[in-house]
All heavy atoms as a GROMACS GRO file, in nm:
protein
  622
    1MET      N    1   9.872  11.386  11.254
    1MET     CA    2   9.913  11.524  11.270
    1MET      C    3  10.062  11.531  11.242
    1MET      O    4  10.141  11.455  11.297
    1MET     CB    5   9.882  11.570  11.412
    1MET     CG    6   9.939  11.704  11.448
    1MET     SD    7   9.854  11.847  11.384
    1MET     CE    8   9.700  11.841  11.468
    2LYS      N    9  10.098  11.620  11.154
    2LYS     CA   10  10.238  11.646  11.123
    2LYS      C   11  10.262  11.796  11.138
    2LYS      O   12  10.184  11.877  11.086
    2LYS     CB   13  10.273  11.605  10.979
    2LYS     CG   14  10.251  11.458  10.949
    2LYS     CD   15  10.353  11.373  11.018
    2LYS     CE   16  10.331  11.226  10.987
    2LYS     NZ   17  10.435  11.142  11.039
    3GLY      N   18  10.364  11.833  11.211
    3GLY     CA   19  10.392  11.974  11.232
    3GLY      C   20  10.532  12.011  11.187
    3GLY      O   21  10.624  11.930  11.197
    4ARG      N   22  10.547  12.131  11.137
    4ARG     CA   23  10.676  12.183  11.093
    4ARG      C   24  10.696  12.322  11.152
    4ARG      O   25  10.602  12.402  11.160
    4ARG     CB   26  10.681  12.196  10.940
    4ARG     CG   27  10.670  12.062  10.866
    4ARG     CD   28  10.798  11.983  10.885
    4ARG     NE   29  10.787  11.848  10.837
    4ARG     CZ   30  10.753  11.743  10.912
    4ARG    NH1   31  10.726  11.757  11.038
    4ARG    NH2   32  10.749  11.622  10.862
    5ALA      N   33  10.818  12.352  11.193
    5ALA     CA   34  10.849  12.484  11.247
    5ALA      C   35  10.825  12.591  11.141
    5ALA      O   36  10.776  12.700  11.171
    5ALA     CB   37  10.993  12.490  11.296
    6GLY      N   38  10.858  12.558  11.018
    6GLY     CA   39  10.834  12.648  10.905
    6GLY      C   40  10.744  12.578  10.806
    6GLY      O   41  10.646  12.515  10.843
    7VAL      N   42  10.781  12.585  10.680
    7VAL     CA   43  10.709  12.513  10.575
    7VAL      C   44  10.808  12.416  10.514
    7VAL      O   45  10.917  12.456  10.473
    7VAL     CB   46  10.655  12.610  10.467
    7VAL    CG1   47  10.588  12.532  10.355
    7VAL    CG2   48  10.560  12.710  10.529
    8GLY      N   49  10.773  12.288  10.513
    8GLY     CA   50  10.867  12.189  10.462
    8GLY      C   51  10.799  12.061  10.419
    8GLY      O   52  10.676  12.047  10.429
    9VAL      N   53  10.880  11.971  10.374
    9VAL     CA   54  10.833  11.841  10.327
    9VAL      C   55  10.768  11.765  10.441
    9VAL      O   56  10.814  11.770  10.555
    9VAL     CB   57  10.952  11.759  10.270
    9VAL    CG1   58  10.910  11.618  10.236
    9VAL    CG2   59  11.010  11.830  10.150
   10VAL      N   60  10.661  11.695  10.410
   10VAL     CA   61  10.591  11.612  10.508
   10VAL      C   62  10.611  11.466  10.468
   10VAL      O   63  10.597  11.432  10.350
   10VAL     CB   64  10.441  11.646  10.513
   10VAL    CG1   65  10.366  11.550  10.602
   10VAL    CG2   66  10.422  11.790  10.559
   11ALA      N   67  10.646  11.383  10.563
   11ALA     CA   68  10.667  11.241  10.536
   11ALA      C   69  10.572  11.158  10.621
   11ALA      O   70  10.539  11.194  10.734
   11ALA     CB   71  10.811  11.203  10.568
   12LEU      N   72  10.526  11.050  10.565
   12LEU     CA   73  10.446  10.952  10.638
   12LEU      C   74  10.530  10.828  10.661
   12LEU      O   75  10.610  10.790  10.575
   12LEU     CB   76  10.322  10.912  10.558
   12LEU     CG   77  10.217  11.019  10.529
   12LEU    CD1   78  10.104  10.960  10.447
   12LEU    CD2   79  10.165  11.080  10.657
   13SER      N   80  10.510  10.765  10.774
   13SER     CA   81  10.574  10.636  10.796
   13SER      C   82  10.507  10.533  10.706
   13SER      O   83  10.398  10.557  10.652
   13SER     CB   84  10.561  10.594  10.943
   13SER     OG   85  10.426  10.560  10.971
   14GLU      N   86  10.569  10.420  10.691
   14GLU     CA   87  10.510  10.313  10.609
   14GLU      C   88  10.373  10.275  10.664
   14GLU      O   89  10.277  10.258  10.589
   14GLU     CB   90  10.603  10.192  10.606
   14GLU     CG   91  10.551  10.078  10.519
   14GLU     CD   92  10.646   9.960  10.514
   14GLU    OE1   93  10.755   9.967  10.573
   14GLU    OE2   94  10.609   9.860  10.451
   15ASN      N   95  10.363  10.264  10.795
   15ASN     CA   96  10.237  10.227  10.858
   15ASN      C   97  10.130  10.334  10.833
   15ASN      O   98  10.015  10.302  10.802
   15ASN     CB   99  10.258  10.207  11.008
   15ASN     CG  100  10.136  10.152  11.075
   15ASN    OD1  101  10.076  10.056  11.029
   15ASN    ND2  102  10.096  10.215  11.184
   16GLU      N  103  10.166  10.462  10.848
   16GLU     CA  104  10.070  10.570  10.823
   16GLU      C  105  10.021  10.567  10.678
   16GLU      O  106   9.902  10.582  10.651
   16GLU     CB  107  10.134  10.706  10.853
   16GLU     CG  108  10.159  10.730  11.000
   16GLU     CD  109  10.248  10.849  11.026
   16GLU    OE1  110  10.332  10.886  10.940
   16GLU    OE2  111  10.234  10.907  11.135
   17TYR      N  112  10.114  10.547  10.586
   17TYR     CA  113  10.076  10.546  10.444
   17TYR      C  114   9.985  10.428  10.412
   17TYR      O  115   9.884  10.442  10.342
   17TYR     CB  116  10.201  10.544  10.356
   17TYR     CG  117  10.168  10.553  10.209
   17TYR    CD1  118  10.122  10.672  10.155
   17TYR    CD2  119  10.182  10.443  10.126
   17TYR    CE1  120  10.090  10.682  10.021
   17TYR    CE2  121  10.151  10.452   9.991
   17TYR     CZ  122  10.105  10.571   9.939
   17TYR     OH  123  10.073  10.579   9.806
   18ARG      N  124  10.017  10.311  10.465
   18ARG     CA  125   9.932  10.194  10.440
   18ARG      C  126   9.793  10.212  10.498
   18ARG      O  127   9.694  10.174  10.436
   18ARG     CB  128   9.998  10.068  10.498
   18ARG     CG  129  10.113  10.020  10.414
   18ARG     CD  130  10.166   9.890  10.466
   18ARG     NE  131  10.279   9.849  10.382
   18ARG     CZ  132  10.354   9.745  10.407
   18ARG    NH1  133  10.331   9.670  10.514
   18ARG    NH2  134  10.454   9.714  10.328
   19ASN      N  135   9.785  10.272  10.616
   19ASN     CA  136   9.653  10.299  10.674
   19ASN      C  137   9.576  10.400  10.590
   19ASN      O  138   9.455  10.387  10.571
   19ASN     CB  139   9.665  10.349  10.818
   19ASN     CG  140   9.688  10.236  10.914
   19ASN    OD1  141   9.634  10.128  10.898
   19ASN    ND2  142   9.770  10.260  11.015
   20ALA      N  143   9.645  10.501  10.539
   20ALA     CA  144   9.580  10.599  10.452
   20ALA      C  145   9.526  10.533  10.325
   20ALA      O  146   9.414  10.561  10.281
   20ALA     CB  147   9.678  10.711  10.417
   21GLN      N  148   9.603  10.441  10.268
   21GLN     CA  149   9.557  10.369  10.149
   21GLN      C  150   9.436  10.282  10.181
   21GLN      O  151   9.343  10.273  10.102
   21GLN     CB  152   9.669  10.279  10.095
   21GLN     CG  153   9.779  10.355  10.026
   21GLN     CD  154   9.884  10.259   9.974
   21GLN    OE1  155   9.934  10.172  10.046
   21GLN    NE2  156   9.919  10.275   9.847
   22ARG      N  157   9.440  10.218  10.294
   22ARG     CA  158   9.333  10.125  10.333
   22ARG      C  159   9.204  10.199  10.367
   22ARG      O  160   9.096  10.160  10.326
   22ARG     CB  161   9.380  10.041  10.452
   22ARG     CG  162   9.281   9.938  10.500
   22ARG     CD  163   9.341   9.850  10.610
   22ARG     NE  164   9.391   9.924  10.723
   22ARG     CZ  165   9.318   9.966  10.826
   22ARG    NH1  166   9.189   9.943  10.828
   22ARG    NH2  167   9.373  10.031  10.926
   23LEU      N  168   9.216  10.310  10.439
   23LEU     CA  169   9.097  10.379  10.490
   23LEU      C  170   9.042  10.486  10.395
   23LEU      O  171   8.929  10.531  10.412
   23LEU     CB  172   9.131  10.444  10.625
   23LEU     CG  173   9.164  10.345  10.736
   23LEU    CD1  174   9.214  10.418  10.859
   23LEU    CD2  175   9.043  10.259  10.769
   24LYS      N  176   9.122  10.527  10.299
   24LYS     CA  177   9.082  10.626  10.197
   24LYS      C  178   9.012  10.747  10.259
   24LYS      O  179   9.074  10.823  10.331
   24LYS     CB  180   8.997  10.561  10.090
   24LYS     CG  181   9.071  10.446  10.022
   24LYS     CD  182   9.016  10.416   9.887
   24LYS     CE  183   9.091  10.304   9.822
   24LYS     NZ  184   9.225  10.335   9.782
   25TRP      N  185   8.885  10.771  10.230
   25TRP     CA  186   8.813  10.892  10.274
   25TRP      C  187   8.791  10.897  10.425
   25TRP      O  188   8.749  11.000  10.478
   25TRP     CB  189   8.681  10.907  10.199
   25TRP     CG  190   8.707  10.949  10.058
   25TRP    CD1  191   8.714  10.868   9.948
   25TRP    CD2  192   8.738  11.080  10.012
   25TRP    NE1  193   8.746  10.942   9.837
   25TRP    CE2  194   8.761  11.072   9.873
   25TRP    CE3  195   8.748  11.204  10.074
   25TRP    CZ2  196   8.793  11.182   9.796
   25TRP    CZ3  197   8.780  11.315   9.997
   25TRP    CH2  198   8.802  11.303   9.859
   26ASP      N  199   8.817  10.787  10.494
   26ASP     CA  200   8.804  10.787  10.641
   26ASP      C  201   8.935  10.826  10.709
   26ASP      O  202   8.941  10.831  10.831
   26ASP     CB  203   8.761  10.648  10.691
   26ASP     CG  204   8.618  10.616  10.653
   26ASP    OD1  205   8.536  10.711  10.641
   26ASP    OD2  206   8.586  10.498  10.635
   27TYR      N  207   9.039  10.852  10.631
   27TYR     CA  208   9.170  10.888  10.686
   27TYR      C  209   9.195  11.036  10.660
   27TYR      O  210   9.179  11.085  10.548
   27TYR     CB  211   9.280  10.805  10.620
   27TYR     CG  212   9.414  10.814  10.689
   27TYR    CD1  213   9.453  10.716  10.780
   27TYR    CD2  214   9.502  10.918  10.662
   27TYR    CE1  215   9.577  10.723  10.843
   27TYR    CE2  216   9.626  10.926  10.724
   27TYR     CZ  217   9.663  10.829  10.815
   27TYR     OH  218   9.784  10.836  10.877
   28TRP      N  219   9.235  11.106  10.762
   28TRP     CA  220   9.267  11.248  10.751
   28TRP      C  221   9.411  11.272  10.792
   28TRP      O  222   9.460  11.214  10.889
   28TRP     CB  223   9.176  11.330  10.843
   28TRP     CG  224   9.036  11.344  10.792
   28TRP    CD1  225   8.936  11.250  10.803
   28TRP    CD2  226   8.981  11.455  10.724
   28TRP    NE1  227   8.823  11.298  10.745
   28TRP    CE2  228   8.847  11.424  10.696
   28TRP    CE3  229   9.032  11.578  10.684
   28TRP    CZ2  230   8.763  11.511  10.630
   28TRP    CZ3  231   8.947  11.666  10.618
   28TRP    CH2  232   8.814  11.632  10.591
   29LEU      N  233   9.478  11.361  10.719
   29LEU     CA  234   9.612  11.407  10.756
   29LEU      C  235   9.598  11.554  10.793
   29LEU      O  236   9.548  11.635  10.714
   29LEU     CB  237   9.708  11.392  10.638
   29LEU     CG  238   9.846  11.457  10.655
   29LEU    CD1  239   9.923  11.392  10.770
   29LEU    CD2  240   9.924  11.450  10.525
   30TYR      N  241   9.640  11.586  10.913
   30TYR     CA  242   9.639  11.726  10.958
   30TYR      C  243   9.783  11.774  10.962
   30TYR      O  244   9.863  11.722  11.040
   30TYR     CB  245   9.575  11.738  11.096
   30TYR     CG  246   9.429  11.700  11.096
   30TYR    CD1  247   9.388  11.569  11.119
   30TYR    CD2  248   9.332  11.796  11.070
   30TYR    CE1  249   9.255  11.534  11.117
   30TYR    CE2  250   9.197  11.762  11.069
   30TYR     CZ  251   9.160  11.632  11.092
   30TYR     OH  252   9.027  11.597  11.089
   31THR      N  253   9.816  11.868  10.875
   31THR     CA  254   9.951  11.922  10.870
   31THR      C  255   9.947  12.066  10.921
   31THR      O  256   9.859  12.143  10.883
   31THR     CB  257  10.005  11.921  10.726
   31THR    OG1  258  10.004  11.787  10.679
   31THR    CG2  259  10.146  11.975  10.720
   32VAL      N  260  10.042  12.100  11.008
   32VAL     CA  261  10.053  12.235  11.059
   32VAL      C  262  10.189  12.291  11.017
   32VAL      O  263  10.292  12.238  11.054
   32VAL     CB  264  10.039  12.241  11.212
   32VAL    CG1  265  10.045  12.384  11.261
   32VAL    CG2  266   9.908  12.174  11.257
   33PHE      N  267  10.186  12.397  10.936
   33PHE     CA  268  10.307  12.469  10.897
   33PHE      C  269  10.322  12.591  10.987
   33PHE      O  270  10.225  12.643  11.041
   33PHE     CB  271  10.301  12.514  10.751
   33PHE     CG  272  10.308  12.402  10.651
   33PHE    CD1  273  10.225  12.401  10.541
   33PHE    CD2  274  10.398  12.298  10.665
   33PHE    CE1  275  10.231  12.300  10.447
   33PHE    CE2  276  10.404  12.196  10.572
   33PHE     CZ  277  10.321  12.197  10.462
   34ASN      N  278  10.445  12.638  11.001
   34ASN     CA  279  10.476  12.757  11.080
   34ASN      C  280  10.433  12.744  11.226
   34ASN      O  281  10.378  12.838  11.284
   34ASN     CB  282  10.414  12.883  11.017
   34ASN     CG  283  10.469  12.910  10.880
   34ASN    OD1  284  10.589  12.904  10.859
   34ASN    ND2  285  10.381  12.935  10.784
   35CYS      N  286  10.461  12.630  11.286
   35CYS     CA  287  10.423  12.607  11.426
   35CYS      C  288  10.487  12.708  11.520
   35CYS      O  289  10.430  12.740  11.624
   35CYS     CB  290  10.463  12.466  11.469
   35CYS     SG  291  10.367  12.338  11.390
   36VAL      N  292  10.604  12.759  11.486
   36VAL     CA  293  10.677  12.849  11.574
   36VAL      C  294  10.614  12.987  11.579
   36VAL      O  295  10.607  13.049  11.685
   36VAL     CB  296  10.825  12.859  11.530
   36VAL    CG1  297  10.900  12.961  11.612
   36VAL    CG2  298  10.891  12.723  11.540
   37GLU      N  299  10.568  13.038  11.466
   37GLU     CA  300  10.518  13.176  11.463
   37GLU      C  301  10.366  13.182  11.448
   37GLU      O  302  10.295  13.204  11.544
   37GLU     CB  303  10.586  13.253  11.350
   37GLU     CG  304  10.735  13.271  11.376
   37GLU     CD  305  10.803  13.351  11.268
   37GLU    OE1  306  10.733  13.413  11.185
   37GLU    OE2  307  10.926  13.350  11.265
   38THR      N  308  10.317  13.163  11.328
   38THR     CA  309  10.173  13.171  11.302
   38THR      C  310  10.128  13.038  11.241
   38THR      O  311  10.139  13.018  11.120
   38THR     CB  312  10.142  13.286  11.203
   38THR    OG1  313  10.201  13.406  11.252
   38THR    CG2  314   9.993  13.306  11.189
   39PRO      N  315  10.081  12.946  11.324
   39PRO     CA  316  10.044  12.813  11.274
   39PRO      C  317   9.936  12.817  11.166
   39PRO      O  318   9.841  12.894  11.174
   39PRO     CB  319   9.993  12.741  11.398
   39PRO     CG  320  10.051  12.816  11.513
   39PRO     CD  321  10.060  12.958  11.467
   40GLU      N  322   9.956  12.733  11.064
   40GLU     CA  323   9.858  12.717  10.955
   40GLU      C  324   9.816  12.571  10.952
   40GLU      O  325   9.898  12.484  10.925
   40GLU     CB  326   9.922  12.749  10.820
   40GLU     CG  327   9.983  12.884  10.806
   40GLU     CD  328  10.066  12.894  10.678
   40GLU    OE1  329  10.054  12.806  10.588
   40GLU    OE2  330  10.147  12.986  10.669
   41LEU      N  331   9.690  12.544  10.978
   41LEU     CA  332   9.638  12.408  10.976
   41LEU      C  333   9.588  12.375  10.836
   41LEU      O  334   9.512  12.452  10.776
   41LEU     CB  335   9.523  12.393  11.077
   41LEU     CG  336   9.453  12.257  11.078
   41LEU    CD1  337   9.550  12.145  11.117
   41LEU    CD2  338   9.333  12.262  11.170
   42HIS      N  339   9.633  12.258  10.784
   42HIS     CA  340   9.593  12.213  10.652
   42HIS      C  341   9.538  12.070  10.662
   42HIS      O  342   9.615  11.974  10.658
   42HIS     CB  343   9.711  12.216  10.554
   42HIS     CG  344   9.770  12.352  10.538
   42HIS    ND1  345   9.716  12.445  10.453
   42HIS    CD2  346   9.875  12.412  10.599
   42HIS    CE1  347   9.787  12.556  10.461
   42HIS    NE2  348   9.884  12.538  10.548
   43PRO      N  349   9.406  12.053  10.677
   43PRO     CA  350   9.348  11.918  10.683
   43PRO      C  351   9.329  11.861  10.543
   43PRO      O  352   9.283  11.932  10.452
   43PRO     CB  353   9.214  11.940  10.753
   43PRO     CG  354   9.178  12.082  10.726
   43PRO     CD  355   9.308  12.157  10.705
   44ILE      N  356   9.368  11.735  10.524
   44ILE     CA  357   9.355  11.670  10.394
   44ILE      C  358   9.288  11.534  10.414
   44ILE      O  359   9.339  11.448  10.486
   44ILE     CB  360   9.491  11.650  10.326
   44ILE    CG1  361   9.559  11.785  10.305
   44ILE    CG2  362   9.476  11.576  10.195
   44ILE    CD1  363   9.702  11.774  10.260
   45GLN      N  364   9.175  11.517  10.348
   45GLN     CA  365   9.105  11.388  10.352
   45GLN      C  366   9.161  11.299  10.242
   45GLN      O  367   9.186  11.345  10.130
   45GLN     CB  368   8.956  11.411  10.330
   45GLN     CG  369   8.872  11.289  10.354
   45GLN     CD  370   8.722  11.319  10.344
   45GLN    OE1  371   8.682  11.418  10.284
   45GLN    NE2  372   8.642  11.234  10.403
   46ASP      N  373   9.182  11.171  10.272
   46ASP     CA  374   9.236  11.072  10.179
   46ASP      C  375   9.370  11.117  10.119
   46ASP      O  376   9.386  11.131   9.997
   46ASP     CB  377   9.136  11.042  10.068
   46ASP     CG  378   9.179  10.926   9.979
   46ASP    OD1  379   9.271  10.850  10.019
   46ASP    OD2  380   9.122  10.912   9.870
   47PRO      N  381   9.471  11.139  10.203
   47PRO     CA  382   9.600  11.187  10.152
   47PRO      C  383   9.673  11.086  10.063
   47PRO      O  384   9.762  11.126   9.987
   47PRO     CB  385   9.679  11.216  10.279
   47PRO     CG  386   9.619  11.127  10.382
   47PRO     CD  387   9.474  11.119  10.347
   48ALA      N  388   9.638  10.960  10.067
   48ALA     CA  389   9.707  10.860   9.985
   48ALA      C  390   9.689  10.887   9.836
   48ALA      O  391   9.772  10.846   9.754
   48ALA     CB  392   9.658  10.719  10.019
   49ARG      N  393   9.587  10.959   9.799
   49ARG     CA  394   9.558  10.988   9.657
   49ARG      C  395   9.650  11.094   9.598
   49ARG      O  396   9.646  11.122   9.478
   49ARG     CB  397   9.413  11.033   9.642
   49ARG     CG  398   9.383  11.164   9.709
   49ARG     CD  399   9.234  11.199   9.706
   49ARG     NE  400   9.204  11.299   9.807
   49ARG     CZ  401   9.222  11.430   9.792
   49ARG    NH1  402   9.272  11.477   9.680
   49ARG    NH2  403   9.193  11.514   9.890
   50LEU      N  404   9.737  11.154   9.679
   50LEU     CA  405   9.813  11.270   9.636
   50LEU      C  406   9.945  11.241   9.566
   50LEU      O  407  10.015  11.333   9.529
   50LEU     CB  408   9.840  11.361   9.757
   50LEU     CG  409   9.715  11.415   9.824
   50LEU    CD1  410   9.753  11.499   9.946
   50LEU    CD2  411   9.633  11.497   9.726
   51GLY      N  412   9.982  11.118   9.546
   51GLY     CA  413  10.104  11.087   9.472
   51GLY      C  414  10.231  11.098   9.554
   51GLY      O  415  10.328  11.160   9.509
   52TRP      N  416  10.232  11.042   9.670
   52TRP     CA  417  10.350  11.042   9.758
   52TRP      C  418  10.464  10.970   9.690
   52TRP      O  419  10.444  10.873   9.617
   52TRP     CB  420  10.317  10.973   9.889
   52TRP     CG  421  10.214  11.046   9.969
   52TRP    CD1  422  10.079  11.042   9.950
   52TRP    CD2  423  10.236  11.131  10.079
   52TRP    NE1  424  10.015  11.120  10.042
   52TRP    CE2  425  10.109  11.177  10.123
   52TRP    CE3  426  10.349  11.175  10.146
   52TRP    CZ2  427  10.095  11.263  10.230
   52TRP    CZ3  428  10.333  11.261  10.253
   52TRP    CH2  429  10.208  11.304  10.293
   53LYS      N  430  10.585  11.013   9.716
   53LYS     CA  431  10.705  10.948   9.660
   53LYS      C  432  10.773  10.870   9.771
   53LYS      O  433  10.800  10.924   9.878
   53LYS     CB  434  10.799  11.053   9.603
   53LYS     CG  435  10.739  11.128   9.488
   53LYS     CD  436  10.830  11.236   9.441
   53LYS     CE  437  10.759  11.314   9.330
   53LYS     NZ  438  10.811  11.447   9.315
   54PRO      N  439  10.803  10.743   9.745
   54PRO     CA  440  10.873  10.664   9.848
   54PRO      C  441  11.015  10.716   9.869
   54PRO      O  442  11.080  10.760   9.775
   54PRO     CB  443  10.873  10.522   9.793
   54PRO     CG  444  10.849  10.536   9.647
   54PRO     CD  445  10.775  10.665   9.625
   55VAL      N  446  11.058  10.710   9.990
   55VAL     CA  447  11.194  10.750  10.025
   55VAL      C  448  11.272  10.624  10.061
   55VAL      O  449  11.231  10.548  10.147
   55VAL     CB  450  11.194  10.847  10.145
   55VAL    CG1  451  11.335  10.882  10.186
   55VAL    CG2  452  11.113  10.971  10.112
   56VAL      N  453  11.383  10.604   9.994
   56VAL     CA  454  11.468  10.490  10.023
   56VAL      C  455  11.574  10.537  10.121
   56VAL      O  456  11.645  10.633  10.096
   56VAL     CB  457  11.533  10.435   9.894
   56VAL    CG1  458  11.623  10.319   9.925
   56VAL    CG2  459  11.426  10.396   9.794
   57THR      N  460  11.582  10.469  10.233
   57THR     CA  461  11.680  10.508  10.333
   57THR      C  462  11.797  10.412  10.333
   57THR      O  463  11.783  10.294  10.299
   57THR     CB  464  11.618  10.512  10.473
   57THR    OG1  465  11.565  10.383  10.503
   57THR    CG2  466  11.507  10.615  10.481
   58ALA      N  467  11.911  10.462  10.372
   58ALA     CA  468  12.030  10.379  10.381
   58ALA      C  469  12.026  10.298  10.509
   58ALA      O  470  11.967  10.340  10.608
   58ALA     CB  471  12.155  10.468  10.381
   59GLU      N  472  12.088  10.183  10.505
   59GLU     CA  473  12.099  10.102  10.625
   59GLU      C  474  12.187  10.174  10.726
   59GLU      O  475  12.282  10.242  10.689
   59GLU     CB  476  12.166   9.968  10.589
   59GLU     CG  477  12.079   9.850  10.616
   59GLU     CD  478  12.149   9.722  10.582
   59GLU    OE1  479  12.148   9.687  10.463
   59GLU    OE2  480  12.205   9.659  10.674
   60HIS      N  481  12.156  10.160  10.850
   60HIS     CA  482  12.237  10.219  10.955
   60HIS      C  483  12.301  10.108  11.038
   60HIS      O  484  12.245  10.000  11.051
   60HIS     CB  485  12.151  10.306  11.048
   60HIS     CG  486  12.105  10.430  10.982
   60HIS    ND1  487  11.991  10.436  10.905
   60HIS    CD2  488  12.157  10.555  10.982
   60HIS    CE1  489  11.975  10.559  10.861
   60HIS    NE2  490  12.075  10.633  10.906
   61TYR      N  491  12.416  10.136  11.090
   61TYR     CA  492  12.486  10.042  11.175
   61TYR      C  493  12.510  10.109  11.309
   61TYR      O  494  12.535  10.230  11.314
   61TYR     CB  495  12.620  10.001  11.112
   61TYR     CG  496  12.601   9.937  10.977
   61TYR    CD1  497  12.594  10.013  10.861
   61TYR    CD2  498  12.589   9.799  10.966
   61TYR    CE1  499  12.574   9.954  10.737
   61TYR    CE2  500  12.570   9.739  10.842
   61TYR     CZ  501  12.562   9.817  10.729
   61TYR     OH  502  12.543   9.758  10.607
   62GLN      N  503  12.501  10.033  11.415
   62GLN     CA  504  12.523  10.092  11.547
   62GLN      C  505  12.621  10.011  11.629
   62GLN      O  506  12.641   9.894  11.605
   62GLN     CB  507  12.391  10.108  11.621
   62GLN     CG  508  12.323   9.976  11.656
   62GLN     CD  509  12.189  10.000  11.723
   62GLN    OE1  510  12.128  10.105  11.709
   62GLN    NE2  511  12.141   9.901  11.795
   63LEU      N  512  12.681  10.080  11.723
   63LEU     CA  513  12.779  10.019  11.813
   63LEU      C  514  12.756  10.078  11.950
   63LEU      O  515  12.738  10.199  11.965
   63LEU     CB  516  12.920  10.052  11.763
   63LEU     CG  517  13.037   9.983  11.830
   63LEU    CD1  518  13.027   9.831  11.816
   63LEU    CD2  519  13.167  10.034  11.771
   64ASP      N  520  12.753   9.994  12.051
   64ASP     CA  521  12.724  10.043  12.185
   64ASP      C  522  12.844  10.118  12.243
   64ASP      O  523  12.959  10.095  12.206
   64ASP     CB  524  12.684   9.926  12.277
   64ASP     CG  525  12.798   9.829  12.297
   64ASP    OD1  526  12.814   9.739  12.213
   64ASP    OD2  527  12.872   9.846  12.396
   65PRO      N  528  12.817  10.212  12.335
   65PRO     CA  529  12.924  10.295  12.390
   65PRO      C  530  13.030  10.217  12.467
   65PRO      O  531  13.147  10.256  12.468
   65PRO     CB  532  12.853  10.394  12.482
   65PRO     CG  533  12.710  10.356  12.485
   65PRO     CD  534  12.687  10.251  12.383
   66ALA      N  535  12.993  10.107  12.531
   66ALA     CA  536  13.090  10.028  12.606
   66ALA      C  537  13.199   9.974  12.514
   66ALA      O  538  13.318   9.976  12.548
   66ALA     CB  539  13.021   9.914  12.680
   67THR      N  540  13.161   9.928  12.398
   67THR     CA  541  13.259   9.877  12.301
   67THR      C  542  13.350   9.988  12.253
   67THR      O  543  13.471   9.971  12.242
   67THR     CB  544  13.187   9.811  12.183
   67THR    OG1  545  13.105   9.706  12.231
   67THR    CG2  546  13.286   9.756  12.082
   68ILE      N  547  13.294  10.104  12.225
   68ILE     CA  548  13.374  10.217  12.179
   68ILE      C  549  13.477  10.255  12.286
   68ILE      O  550  13.595  10.273  12.256
   68ILE     CB  551  13.283  10.336  12.145
   68ILE    CG1  552  13.198  10.301  12.023
   68ILE    CG2  553  13.365  10.463  12.123
   68ILE    CD1  554  13.088  10.399  11.993
   69ARG      N  555  13.432  10.264  12.409
   69ARG     CA  556  13.525  10.300  12.519
   69ARG      C  557  13.633  10.195  12.537
   69ARG      O  558  13.750  10.228  12.557
   69ARG     CB  559  13.446  10.317  12.648
   69ARG     CG  560  13.365  10.444  12.653
   69ARG     CD  561  13.286  10.453  12.780
   69ARG     NE  562  13.224  10.584  12.792
   69ARG     CZ  563  13.111  10.607  12.857
   69ARG    NH1  564  13.049  10.506  12.918
   69ARG    NH2  565  13.061  10.727  12.863
   70GLN      N  566  13.594  10.069  12.528
   70GLN     CA  567  13.690   9.960  12.546
   70GLN      C  568  13.798   9.965  12.438
   70GLN      O  569  13.917   9.960  12.467
   70GLN     CB  570  13.620   9.825  12.544
   70GLN     CG  571  13.715   9.708  12.556
   70GLN     CD  572  13.644   9.574  12.539
   70GLN    OE1  573  13.523   9.568  12.524
   70GLN    NE2  574  13.721   9.469  12.540
   71ILE      N  575  13.757   9.974  12.313
   71ILE     CA  576  13.852   9.974  12.201
   71ILE      C  577  13.939  10.098  12.205
   71ILE      O  578  14.060  10.092  12.186
   71ILE     CB  579  13.778   9.962  12.067
   71ILE    CG1  580  13.701   9.830  12.059
   71ILE    CG2  581  13.874   9.976  11.949
   71ILE    CD1  582  13.786   9.705  12.078
   72ALA      N  583  13.881  10.213  12.232
   72ALA     CA  584  13.958  10.336  12.240
   72ALA      C  585  14.058  10.329  12.355
   72ALA      O  586  14.172  10.375  12.342
   72ALA     CB  587  13.866  10.457  12.257
   73GLY      N  588  14.018  10.270  12.467
   73GLY     CA  589  14.107  10.255  12.582
   73GLY      C  590  14.224  10.163  12.556
   73GLY      O  591  14.335  10.186  12.603
   74GLU      N  592  14.202  10.060  12.476
   74GLU     CA  593  14.309   9.965  12.443
   74GLU      C  594  14.418  10.032  12.359
   74GLU      O  595  14.533   9.992  12.364
   74GLU     CB  596  14.252   9.847  12.362
   74GLU     CG  597  14.168   9.753  12.444
   74GLU     CD  598  14.102   9.646  12.358
   74GLU    OE1  599  14.125   9.640  12.235
   74GLU    OE2  600  14.025   9.566  12.416
   75ARG      N  601  14.384  10.133  12.287
   75ARG     CA  602  14.481  10.200  12.200
   75ARG      C  603  14.544  10.320  12.267
   75ARG      O  604  14.619  10.394  12.205
   75ARG     CB  605  14.412  10.242  12.070
   75ARG     CG  606  14.365  10.122  11.995
   75ARG     CD  607  14.316  10.156  11.861
   75ARG     NE  608  14.274  10.032  11.795
   75ARG     CZ  609  14.248  10.022  11.671
   75ARG    NH1  610  14.258  10.126  11.592
   75ARG    NH2  611  14.211   9.908  11.617
   76GLY      N  612  14.506  10.346  12.392
   76GLY     CA  613  14.565  10.456  12.467
   76GLY      C  614  14.519  10.593  12.424
   76GLY      O  615  14.588  10.690  12.439
   77VAL      N  616  14.401  10.597  12.368
   77VAL     CA  617  14.347  10.726  12.321
   77VAL      C  618  14.274  10.795  12.434
   77VAL      O  619  14.208  10.739  12.513
   77VAL     CB  620  14.251  10.706  12.201
   77VAL    CG1  621  14.191  10.836  12.156
   77VAL    CG2  622  14.324  10.639  12.088
   0.00000   0.00000   0.00000
């Protein structure tokens, strides 16, 4: 089930997409557009056949808040 407040792009996780490829006609994607106002349900059997485009994401880096506070405190900020 994928829901959107309006009408927009729908993305599958890697795991969801692989399961859709593996299960074919036994896999259903239920998309709901306009969840906020007038919901529209769009059931799709075997969504893997639809020509999904892979999305390449950038690597993310994280830093814990304690380190940020410590470093900022050392500089008198």
